[in-house]
C-alpha positions, 0 to 999 in steps of 0.5 A, a space after each residue: 689780933 689773930 696772930 696775937 691770939 695764936 702766939 699766946 695759944 701756942 706758948 700756952 699749949 707748949 708749956 702745958 703739962 699734957 703736952 710735955 708729959 706726952 712728949 716724954 712718954 713718946 721718948 720713953 716709948 721710942 727707946 723701948 721700941 728698939 728693945 721690942 725690935 731686938 727681941 722680935 722674931 721677925 725683922 727687928 728694924 722694921 718692927 722698931 720703925 713701925 712702932 716709932 711711927 705708930 707712937 708718933 701718930 698716937 701720941 700726937 693725937 693724944 696731945 691734940 685731943 688733950 690740949 684742944 679740949 682744954 683750951 677754951 675751957 681753961 680760958 672760961 675757968 680763969 675768966 680770961 676769955 671774957 677779957 678778950 671778948 670784951 674787946 671789939 673782937 669777932 668770935 671767928 677771929 678768936 676761934 681761928 687764932 686759937 686753932 692756929 696757935 694749937 696747930 703751931 704747937 702741935 706741928 712743933 711737937 710732931 717735928 720734934 718727935 719725928 726728929 727724935 724717932 729718926 735719930 734714934 733709928 739711925 743711931 741703932 742701925 735701922 735704915 732711915 729714908 725719905 719715905 719715913 719723913 713723908 709718913 711723918 708729914 701725913 701723920 702731922 696732917 692727921 694730928 692737925 685734923 684731930 685738933 680741929 675735931 677736938 676744938 669742935 667737940 669742945 664747943 658742943 660739950 664739956 671738956 671730958 665728953 669732948 675728949 671722949 668724943 675726940 678719941 671716938 672720932 679717931 677710932 671711927 676715922 680709922 674704922 671708916 678706912 676698912 668700910 669698903 671691905 665690909 660693904 660686900 656684907 651689907 645689902 640695900 638700906 644697910 649699905 646706904 646708911 653705912 655710906 651716909 654715916 661714913 661721910 660724917 667722919 673723916 677717913 683717917 686711913 688716908 693718912 696711915 702711910 706708916 706700914 708702906 713707908 717702912 717697906 719703901 712703897 712709893 706714893 704718887 705725887 697726885 695722891 699726896 696732893 689729894 690726901 693733903 687737900 682732903 685733910 685741909 678741907 676737913 680742917 676748914 669744915 670743922 673750924 667753920 662749924 666751931 665758929 658757927 657754934 661760938 657765934 650762937 653760944 652764950 659765954 
């Protein structure tokens, strides 16, 4: 049953206007990135590659938040959720199926965007190498984590508020990465509170490998494994919280 729900969710997500519209936006942005590279006063290829990888992340997160916050709400609005839950189906299976379907759709979108971006870089003469693919893999993990966060916020609030909280999570997640440099300006209880609050937000800076990839800076295999495990643990935690909320929620 989980796979059936996941398959239906994946098809629904891929066909959604937000998904298709943001993919089109990525293609247009990628084409314009080359123009920015040409007029740049610095290395045009590096500027273009950095912009393409940044668009890969930003558009992916926007798709995750927009689609993730609309998933269950759409089912409730169209009353299809009640048909599903009227069967002998545990709510955790429904939530896990929804997340897996959304994750599959987002992974398809991420692979498509990365392929388009790298192809455009190659056609326009920019260097294409394996480190860019690694950066895309890290970005995909980041997007899947944000999808879990969006699904969790949707369980706790309205779709509009969930979208806002999802984007706030994305901003805070990258701000957390800069926290070690700010700790020197904090003392005593301020440092303790900042550390405690930072622990409540996933450190998305762990997946920001874009600048390093452009300059071909190697990442140890152990570090890659640690970052993937970190993202996976956060996804499991957020999906678990979502399941716990829906078990108690009156639908």
